[in-house]
C-alpha positions in Angstrom: 6.3 -8.8 56.6 10.3 -9.3 57.2 9.2 -10.3 60.4 7.2 -12.9 59.2 9.8 -14.1 56.7 12.4 -14.3 59.2 9.9 -16.4 61.6 8.9 -18.9 59.3 12.7 -19.3 58.2 13.5 -19.5 61.9 10.8 -22.5 62.0 11.6 -24.0 59.2 15.1 -24.6 60.9 13.4 -26.3 63.9 11.6 -29.1 62.5 14.4 -29.8 59.7 14.4 -33.7 59.8 17.8 -34.9 60.6 19.4 -37.0 58.2 21.9 -38.3 61.0 19.2 -39.3 63.7 17.0 -40.8 60.8 20.1 -43.5 60.3 19.7 -44.3 63.9 16.1 -45.1 63.0 16.1 -46.8 59.9 19.3 -49.0 61.1 16.8 -50.5 64.2 13.5 -50.7 62.3 14.4 -50.8 58.5 17.9 -52.5 57.8 17.2 -56.0 58.7 14.6 -56.2 55.8 15.3 -53.2 53.4 19.2 -53.9 53.5 21.8 -51.1 54.4 21.1 -48.7 51.4 17.5 -49.2 51.0 17.7 -51.4 48.3 16.1 -54.6 50.1 17.3 -57.5 51.4 17.1 -60.8 49.0 16.8 -63.2 51.6 14.1 -61.2 53.1 11.9 -61.0 49.7 12.5 -64.5 49.2 11.6 -65.9 52.4 8.4 -64.0 52.6 7.9 -64.3 48.8 7.7 -60.4 47.7 9.6 -58.2 45.9 11.0 -55.5 48.0 11.2 -51.9 46.2 14.3 -49.7 46.6 13.1 -47.0 49.2 15.3 -44.1 47.3 12.7 -44.7 44.4 9.6 -44.0 46.8 8.6 -40.8 47.2 8.1 -39.4 50.9 4.1 -40.0 51.2 4.7 -43.8 50.3 7.4 -44.1 52.6 5.6 -42.1 55.3 2.5 -44.5 54.5 4.1 -47.5 54.5 5.4 -46.6 58.4 2.1 -45.5 59.6 -0.2 -47.5 57.9 1.6 -50.9 56.3 2.1 -52.1 52.7 1.6 -55.6 51.4 3.4 -57.7 54.0 4.2 -55.6 55.6 2.6 -54.6 58.6 2.8 -50.6 60.4 6.0 -49.5 62.5 4.1 -48.6 65.6 7.4 -47.9 67.2 8.6 -45.3 64.8 6.8 -41.8 65.4 6.1 -39.3 62.7 9.0 -37.4 63.8 11.5 -40.6 63.4 9.9 -41.1 59.7 10.7 -38.0 58.7 14.0 -38.1 59.8 14.4 -41.9 58.5 13.3 -39.7 54.6 15.9 -37.7 55.9 18.4 -40.1 55.2 16.9 -42.5 52.4 17.3 -39.0 50.5 21.0 -38.6 51.9 21.9 -41.8 50.0 21.2 -40.4 46.4 
């Protein structure tokens, strides 16, 4: 049982999201519309006639779905893979 616990802890560390890498993903793929802190870019919101939700208030599942499937006028972001999405979520969580 101890071996399994050690293995699971080691595996969790291996797959942990990287907030530093997530900032680079966010800056490249999200920042222009969602602003530097995830609260939204007012100029983009006005131009697109939408209300941009503060990303820090979105659940992890909502963020994953938005990147993968898009939401409202936002299209899916195919340039961001699943691992990068997890990194980006870790970055957003670091902003709280």
